[in-house]
HTML snippet that shows the backbone in 3Dmol.js (N, CA, C, O; Angstrom):
<script src="https://3Dmol.org/build/3Dmol-min.js"></script>
<div id="view" style="width:600px;height:400px;position:relative"></div>
<script>
const pdb = `
ATOM      1  N   MET A   1       0.628 -14.140  -2.071  1.00  0.00           N
ATOM      2  CA  MET A   1      -0.055 -14.163  -3.467  1.00  0.00           C
ATOM      3  C   MET A   1       0.130 -13.618  -4.001  1.00  0.00           C
ATOM      4  O   MET A   1      -0.834 -12.953  -4.379  1.00  0.00           O
ATOM      5  N   ASP A   2       1.671 -13.227  -4.705  1.00  0.00           N
ATOM      6  CA  ASP A   2       1.975 -12.601  -5.445  1.00  0.00           C
ATOM      7  C   ASP A   2       1.253 -11.769  -6.827  1.00  0.00           C
ATOM      8  O   ASP A   2       0.170 -12.326  -7.005  1.00  0.00           O
ATOM      9  N   MET A   3       1.436 -10.667  -7.854  1.00  0.00           N
ATOM     10  CA  MET A   3       1.118 -10.581  -9.126  1.00  0.00           C
ATOM     11  C   MET A   3       1.844 -10.129 -10.153  1.00  0.00           C
ATOM     12  O   MET A   3       2.556  -9.129 -10.257  1.00  0.00           O
ATOM     13  N   THR A   4       1.546 -11.088 -10.986  1.00  0.00           N
ATOM     14  CA  THR A   4       3.347 -10.675 -12.328  1.00  0.00           C
ATOM     15  C   THR A   4       2.025  -9.725 -12.949  1.00  0.00           C
ATOM     16  O   THR A   4       0.838 -10.037 -13.045  1.00  0.00           O
ATOM     17  N   LEU A   5       3.066  -7.834 -13.507  1.00  0.00           N
ATOM     18  CA  LEU A   5       1.996  -6.990 -14.380  1.00  0.00           C
ATOM     19  C   LEU A   5       2.808  -7.086 -15.461  1.00  0.00           C
ATOM     20  O   LEU A   5       4.023  -7.040 -15.265  1.00  0.00           O
ATOM     21  N   PRO A   6       2.234  -7.254 -16.963  1.00  0.00           N
ATOM     22  CA  PRO A   6       2.344  -7.593 -17.794  1.00  0.00           C
ATOM     23  C   PRO A   6       3.659  -6.708 -18.318  1.00  0.00           C
ATOM     24  O   PRO A   6       4.790  -7.018 -18.692  1.00  0.00           O
ATOM     25  N   PHE A   7       2.773  -5.157 -18.119  1.00  0.00           N
ATOM     26  CA  PHE A   7       3.538  -4.186 -18.675  1.00  0.00           C
ATOM     27  C   PHE A   7       4.582  -3.821 -17.696  1.00  0.00           C
ATOM     28  O   PHE A   7       4.880  -2.709 -18.134  1.00  0.00           O
ATOM     29  N   ILE A   8       5.365  -4.012 -16.632  1.00  0.00           N
ATOM     30  CA  ILE A   8       6.519  -4.591 -16.684  1.00  0.00           C
ATOM     31  C   ILE A   8       7.581  -5.913 -16.349  1.00  0.00           C
ATOM     32  O   ILE A   8       8.500  -5.984 -15.533  1.00  0.00           O
ATOM     33  N   GLY A   9       7.121  -6.800 -17.210  1.00  0.00           N
ATOM     34  CA  GLY A   9       8.351  -7.934 -17.190  1.00  0.00           C
ATOM     35  C   GLY A   9       7.635  -8.784 -16.381  1.00  0.00           C
ATOM     36  O   GLY A   9       6.428  -8.965 -16.218  1.00  0.00           O
ATOM     37  N   ALA A  10       8.703  -9.305 -15.873  1.00  0.00           N
ATOM     38  CA  ALA A  10       8.589 -10.289 -14.641  1.00  0.00           C
ATOM     39  C   ALA A  10       8.682  -9.288 -13.409  1.00  0.00           C
ATOM     40  O   ALA A  10       9.121 -10.351 -12.970  1.00  0.00           O
ATOM     41  N   LEU A  11       8.695  -8.927 -13.029  1.00  0.00           N
ATOM     42  CA  LEU A  11       7.567  -7.765 -11.961  1.00  0.00           C
ATOM     43  C   LEU A  11       7.397  -8.178 -10.999  1.00  0.00           C
ATOM     44  O   LEU A  11       7.920  -7.240 -10.396  1.00  0.00           O
ATOM     45  N   SER A  12       6.938  -9.158  -9.840  1.00  0.00           N
ATOM     46  CA  SER A  12       5.947  -9.788  -9.059  1.00  0.00           C
ATOM     47  C   SER A  12       5.208  -8.639  -7.659  1.00  0.00           C
ATOM     48  O   SER A  12       5.750  -7.859  -6.877  1.00  0.00           O
ATOM     49  N   VAL A  13       4.655  -8.794  -7.744  1.00  0.00           N
ATOM     50  CA  VAL A  13       3.978  -7.350  -6.653  1.00  0.00           C
ATOM     51  C   VAL A  13       3.454  -8.262  -5.921  1.00  0.00           C
ATOM     52  O   VAL A  13       2.701  -9.170  -6.272  1.00  0.00           O
ATOM     53  N   PRO A  14       3.949  -7.963  -4.662  1.00  0.00           N
ATOM     54  CA  PRO A  14       2.574  -8.286  -3.908  1.00  0.00           C
ATOM     55  C   PRO A  14       1.109  -7.292  -4.127  1.00  0.00           C
ATOM     56  O   PRO A  14       0.803  -6.113  -4.305  1.00  0.00           O
ATOM     57  N   GLN A  15       0.399  -8.791  -3.964  1.00  0.00           N
ATOM     58  CA  GLN A  15      -1.270  -7.728  -4.176  1.00  0.00           C
ATOM     59  C   GLN A  15      -2.176  -6.676  -3.298  1.00  0.00           C
ATOM     60  O   GLN A  15      -3.225  -6.221  -3.753  1.00  0.00           O
ATOM     61  N   PHE A  16      -1.540  -6.239  -1.652  1.00  0.00           N
ATOM     62  CA  PHE A  16      -1.697  -5.884  -1.579  1.00  0.00           C
ATOM     63  C   PHE A  16      -1.109  -4.654  -0.830  1.00  0.00           C
ATOM     64  O   PHE A  16      -1.395  -4.021   0.186  1.00  0.00           O
ATOM     65  N   ILE A  17      -0.273  -4.612  -1.680  1.00  0.00           N
ATOM     66  CA  ILE A  17       0.521  -3.348  -2.558  1.00  0.00           C
ATOM     67  C   ILE A  17      -0.025  -2.587  -4.099  1.00  0.00           C
ATOM     68  O   ILE A  17       0.461  -1.605  -4.662  1.00  0.00           O
ATOM     69  N   LEU A  18      -0.913  -3.231  -4.411  1.00  0.00           N
ATOM     70  CA  LEU A  18      -1.547  -3.022  -5.693  1.00  0.00           C
ATOM     71  C   LEU A  18      -2.667  -3.346  -5.229  1.00  0.00           C
ATOM     72  O   LEU A  18      -3.429  -3.498  -6.184  1.00  0.00           O
ATOM     73  N   ALA A  19      -3.494  -3.649  -3.679  1.00  0.00           N
ATOM     74  CA  ALA A  19      -4.925  -2.848  -3.290  1.00  0.00           C
ATOM     75  C   ALA A  19      -4.468  -1.577  -2.632  1.00  0.00           C
ATOM     76  O   ALA A  19      -5.096  -0.615  -3.074  1.00  0.00           O
ATOM     77  N   ILE A  20      -3.223  -1.132  -1.355  1.00  0.00           N
ATOM     78  CA  ILE A  20      -2.884  -0.091  -1.013  1.00  0.00           C
ATOM     79  C   ILE A  20      -3.055   0.462  -2.559  1.00  0.00           C
ATOM     80  O   ILE A  20      -4.186   0.946  -2.609  1.00  0.00           O
ATOM     81  N   ILE A  21      -2.277   0.620  -4.097  1.00  0.00           N
ATOM     82  CA  ILE A  21      -1.544   2.137  -4.673  1.00  0.00           C
ATOM     83  C   ILE A  21      -3.699   1.713  -4.753  1.00  0.00           C
ATOM     84  O   ILE A  21      -4.010   2.823  -4.323  1.00  0.00           O
ATOM     85  N   ALA A  22      -4.143   1.487  -4.822  1.00  0.00           N
ATOM     86  CA  ALA A  22      -5.505   1.175  -5.784  1.00  0.00           C
ATOM     87  C   ALA A  22      -6.280   2.253  -5.308  1.00  0.00           C
ATOM     88  O   ALA A  22      -7.087   2.895  -5.981  1.00  0.00           O
ATOM     89  N   ILE A  23      -5.810   2.547  -3.285  1.00  0.00           N
ATOM     90  CA  ILE A  23      -7.116   3.040  -2.266  1.00  0.00           C
ATOM     91  C   ILE A  23      -6.392   4.965  -2.701  1.00  0.00           C
ATOM     92  O   ILE A  23      -6.954   5.998  -3.065  1.00  0.00           O
ATOM     93  N   VAL A  24      -5.089   4.640  -2.431  1.00  0.00           N
ATOM     94  CA  VAL A  24      -4.382   6.035  -2.837  1.00  0.00           C
ATOM     95  C   VAL A  24      -4.588   7.055  -3.842  1.00  0.00           C
ATOM     96  O   VAL A  24      -4.455   8.274  -3.737  1.00  0.00           O
ATOM     97  N   PHE A  25      -5.146   5.929  -5.429  1.00  0.00           N
ATOM     98  CA  PHE A  25      -4.837   6.660  -6.800  1.00  0.00           C
ATOM     99  C   PHE A  25      -6.569   6.559  -6.149  1.00  0.00           C
ATOM    100  O   PHE A  25      -6.575   7.569  -5.446  1.00  0.00           O
ATOM    101  N   GLY A  26      -7.321   6.224  -6.068  1.00  0.00           N
ATOM    102  CA  GLY A  26      -9.343   6.142  -5.375  1.00  0.00           C
ATOM    103  C   GLY A  26      -9.191   7.602  -5.129  1.00  0.00           C
ATOM    104  O   GLY A  26      -9.620   8.396  -5.967  1.00  0.00           O
ATOM    105  N   ILE A  27      -8.436   8.136  -3.710  1.00  0.00           N
ATOM    106  CA  ILE A  27      -8.147   8.999  -2.462  1.00  0.00           C
ATOM    107  C   ILE A  27      -7.979  10.178  -3.355  1.00  0.00           C
ATOM    108  O   ILE A  27      -8.621  11.214  -3.180  1.00  0.00           O
ATOM    109  N   ILE A  28      -6.791   9.957  -4.670  1.00  0.00           N
ATOM    110  CA  ILE A  28      -6.622  11.131  -5.526  1.00  0.00           C
ATOM    111  C   ILE A  28      -7.582  11.452  -6.474  1.00  0.00           C
ATOM    112  O   ILE A  28      -7.523  12.583  -6.958  1.00  0.00           O
ATOM    113  N   MET A  29      -8.788  10.403  -6.981  1.00  0.00           N
ATOM    114  CA  MET A  29      -9.399  10.898  -7.928  1.00  0.00           C
ATOM    115  C   MET A  29     -10.779  11.363  -7.443  1.00  0.00           C
ATOM    116  O   MET A  29     -11.599  11.840  -8.227  1.00  0.00           O
ATOM    117  N   ILE A  30     -11.073  11.175  -5.797  1.00  0.00           N
ATOM    118  CA  ILE A  30     -12.110  12.218  -5.415  1.00  0.00           C
ATOM    119  C   ILE A  30     -11.875  13.001  -4.990  1.00  0.00           C
ATOM    120  O   ILE A  30     -12.751  13.806  -4.673  1.00  0.00           O
ATOM    121  N   ILE A  31     -10.446  13.248  -4.710  1.00  0.00           N
ATOM    122  CA  ILE A  31     -10.524  14.912  -4.140  1.00  0.00           C
ATOM    123  C   ILE A  31      -9.867  16.098  -5.096  1.00  0.00           C
ATOM    124  O   ILE A  31      -9.978  17.307  -4.893  1.00  0.00           O
ATOM    125  N   LYS A  32      -9.043  15.362  -6.356  1.00  0.00           N
ATOM    126  CA  LYS A  32      -8.703  15.673  -7.422  1.00  0.00           C
ATOM    127  C   LYS A  32      -9.262  15.537  -9.148  1.00  0.00           C
ATOM    128  O   LYS A  32      -8.858  15.842 -10.270  1.00  0.00           O
ATOM    129  N   PRO A  33     -10.927  14.605  -8.241  1.00  0.00           N
ATOM    130  CA  PRO A  33     -11.626  14.606 -10.711  1.00  0.00           C
ATOM    131  C   PRO A  33     -10.602  14.904 -11.860  1.00  0.00           C
ATOM    132  O   PRO A  33     -10.400  13.999 -12.670  1.00  0.00           O
ATOM    133  N   GLN A  34      -9.996  15.993 -11.988  1.00  0.00           N
ATOM    134  CA  GLN A  34      -8.818  16.309 -13.280  1.00  0.00           C
ATOM    135  C   GLN A  34      -7.973  16.016 -13.652  1.00  0.00           C
ATOM    136  O   GLN A  34      -7.384  16.122 -14.728  1.00  0.00           O
ATOM    137  N   ILE A  35      -7.736  15.372 -12.282  1.00  0.00           N
ATOM    138  CA  ILE A  35      -5.749  13.957 -12.581  1.00  0.00           C
ATOM    139  C   ILE A  35      -6.729  13.027 -13.445  1.00  0.00           C
ATOM    140  O   ILE A  35      -6.638  13.192 -14.662  1.00  0.00           O
ATOM    141  N   VAL A  36      -7.393  12.342 -13.123  1.00  0.00           N
ATOM    142  CA  VAL A  36      -8.676  11.647 -14.454  1.00  0.00           C
ATOM    143  C   VAL A  36      -8.867  12.210 -15.527  1.00  0.00           C
ATOM    144  O   VAL A  36      -9.605  11.488 -16.198  1.00  0.00           O
ATOM    145  N   ALA A  37      -8.572  13.216 -16.121  1.00  0.00           N
ATOM    146  CA  ALA A  37      -9.088  13.680 -17.212  1.00  0.00           C
ATOM    147  C   ALA A  37      -6.833  13.646 -18.273  1.00  0.00           C
ATOM    148  O   ALA A  37      -6.447  13.509 -19.434  1.00  0.00           O
ATOM    149  N   TYR A  38      -6.147  13.859 -16.935  1.00  0.00           N
ATOM    150  CA  TYR A  38      -4.944  14.509 -17.320  1.00  0.00           C
ATOM    151  C   TYR A  38      -4.641  13.352 -17.416  1.00  0.00           C
ATOM    152  O   TYR A  38      -3.639  13.322 -18.130  1.00  0.00           O
ATOM    153  N   LEU A  39      -5.057  11.845 -16.958  1.00  0.00           N
ATOM    154  CA  LEU A  39      -3.658  10.460 -16.523  1.00  0.00           C
ATOM    155  C   LEU A  39      -3.879   9.900 -17.825  1.00  0.00           C
ATOM    156  O   LEU A  39      -3.133   9.113 -18.409  1.00  0.00           O
ATOM    157  N   VAL A  40      -5.901  10.775 -18.578  1.00  0.00           N
ATOM    158  CA  VAL A  40      -6.124   9.112 -19.062  1.00  0.00           C
ATOM    159  C   VAL A  40      -5.550   9.955 -20.857  1.00  0.00           C
ATOM    160  O   VAL A  40      -5.278   9.124 -21.724  1.00  0.00           O
ATOM    161  N   GLY A  41      -5.430  11.276 -21.213  1.00  0.00           N
ATOM    162  CA  GLY A  41      -4.942  12.418 -22.089  1.00  0.00           C
ATOM    163  C   GLY A  41      -4.237  11.546 -21.989  1.00  0.00           C
ATOM    164  O   GLY A  41      -4.398  10.586 -22.743  1.00  0.00           O
ATOM    165  N   ILE A  42      -2.464  11.536 -20.358  1.00  0.00           N
ATOM    166  CA  ILE A  42      -0.802  11.266 -21.042  1.00  0.00           C
ATOM    167  C   ILE A  42      -1.311   9.526 -21.891  1.00  0.00           C
ATOM    168  O   ILE A  42      -0.905   9.157 -22.993  1.00  0.00           O
ATOM    169  N   TYR A  43      -2.299   8.714 -20.943  1.00  0.00           N
ATOM    170  CA  TYR A  43      -2.367   7.529 -21.602  1.00  0.00           C
ATOM    171  C   TYR A  43      -2.381   7.140 -23.339  1.00  0.00           C
ATOM    172  O   TYR A  43      -2.116   6.254 -24.151  1.00  0.00           O
ATOM    173  N   LEU A  44      -2.799   8.253 -23.224  1.00  0.00           N
ATOM    174  CA  LEU A  44      -3.822   7.551 -24.683  1.00  0.00           C
ATOM    175  C   LEU A  44      -2.837   8.566 -26.161  1.00  0.00           C
ATOM    176  O   LEU A  44      -3.253   8.480 -27.317  1.00  0.00           O
ATOM    177  N   ILE A  45      -1.694   9.354 -25.843  1.00  0.00           N
ATOM    178  CA  ILE A  45      -0.887  10.572 -25.744  1.00  0.00           C
ATOM    179  C   ILE A  45       0.109   9.228 -26.372  1.00  0.00           C
ATOM    180  O   ILE A  45       0.144   8.628 -27.447  1.00  0.00           O
ATOM    181  N   ILE A  46       0.991   9.122 -24.868  1.00  0.00           N
ATOM    182  CA  ILE A  46       1.708   7.577 -25.228  1.00  0.00           C
ATOM    183  C   ILE A  46       1.522   6.213 -26.287  1.00  0.00           C
ATOM    184  O   ILE A  46       2.334   5.697 -27.056  1.00  0.00           O
ATOM    185  N   TRP A  47      -0.154   5.813 -25.919  1.00  0.00           N
ATOM    186  CA  TRP A  47      -0.106   4.549 -27.024  1.00  0.00           C
ATOM    187  C   TRP A  47      -0.033   5.406 -27.875  1.00  0.00           C
ATOM    188  O   TRP A  47       1.143   5.633 -28.159  1.00  0.00           O
ATOM    189  N   GLY A  48      -0.610   5.892 -28.325  1.00  0.00           N
ATOM    190  CA  GLY A  48      -0.432   6.856 -29.871  1.00  0.00           C
ATOM    191  C   GLY A  48       0.802   6.673 -30.094  1.00  0.00           C
ATOM    192  O   GLY A  48       1.155   5.869 -30.957  1.00  0.00           O
ATOM    193  N   VAL A  49       1.520   7.245 -29.504  1.00  0.00           N
ATOM    194  CA  VAL A  49       2.934   7.140 -29.935  1.00  0.00           C
ATOM    195  C   VAL A  49       4.350   5.846 -30.348  1.00  0.00           C
ATOM    196  O   VAL A  49       5.336   5.578 -31.034  1.00  0.00           O
ATOM    197  N   LEU A  50       3.223   5.346 -29.056  1.00  0.00           N
ATOM    198  CA  LEU A  50       4.635   4.063 -29.356  1.00  0.00           C
ATOM    199  C   LEU A  50       3.662   2.505 -30.859  1.00  0.00           C
ATOM    200  O   LEU A  50       3.954   1.437 -31.399  1.00  0.00           O
ATOM    201  N   PHE A  51       2.814   3.244 -30.815  1.00  0.00           N
ATOM    202  CA  PHE A  51       1.495   2.264 -31.959  1.00  0.00           C
ATOM    203  C   PHE A  51       2.413   2.898 -33.465  1.00  0.00           C
ATOM    204  O   PHE A  51       2.818   2.317 -34.472  1.00  0.00           O
ATOM    205  N   PHE A  52       2.461   3.980 -33.126  1.00  0.00           N
ATOM    206  CA  PHE A  52       2.832   4.748 -34.598  1.00  0.00           C
ATOM    207  C   PHE A  52       4.382   4.337 -34.735  1.00  0.00           C
ATOM    208  O   PHE A  52       4.389   3.616 -35.732  1.00  0.00           O
ATOM    209  N   ILE A  53       5.687   4.424 -34.252  1.00  0.00           N
ATOM    210  CA  ILE A  53       7.009   3.664 -33.244  1.00  0.00           C
ATOM    211  C   ILE A  53       7.206   2.273 -33.975  1.00  0.00           C
ATOM    212  O   ILE A  53       8.034   1.951 -34.827  1.00  0.00           O
ATOM    213  N   SER A  54       6.025   1.430 -33.282  1.00  0.00           N
ATOM    214  CA  SER A  54       6.612   0.065 -33.687  1.00  0.00           C
ATOM    215  C   SER A  54       5.361  -0.063 -35.558  1.00  0.00           C
ATOM    216  O   SER A  54       5.152  -1.220 -35.922  1.00  0.00           O
ATOM    217  N   CYS A  55       5.012   0.565 -36.050  1.00  0.00           N
ATOM    218  CA  CYS A  55       4.778   0.638 -37.364  1.00  0.00           C
ATOM    219  C   CYS A  55       5.721   0.556 -38.630  1.00  0.00           C
ATOM    220  O   CYS A  55       5.245   0.654 -39.762  1.00  0.00           O
TER     221      CYS A  55
END
`;
const viewer = $3Dmol.createViewer("view");
viewer.addModel(pdb, "pdb");
viewer.setStyle({}, {cartoon: {color: "spectrum"}});
viewer.zoomTo();
viewer.render();
</script>
């Protein structure tokens, strides 16, 4: 079964690939927990910039 990712558009990704990506990111977060803080910070900055651009 495929899953459509809303932030990529009409791209359809098989669920087992999403599961593998989730497992890899989970392992990375266990090994390097600081990466989570960086990813959240980058996400918030990008979201804020996109919000201001769309206003």
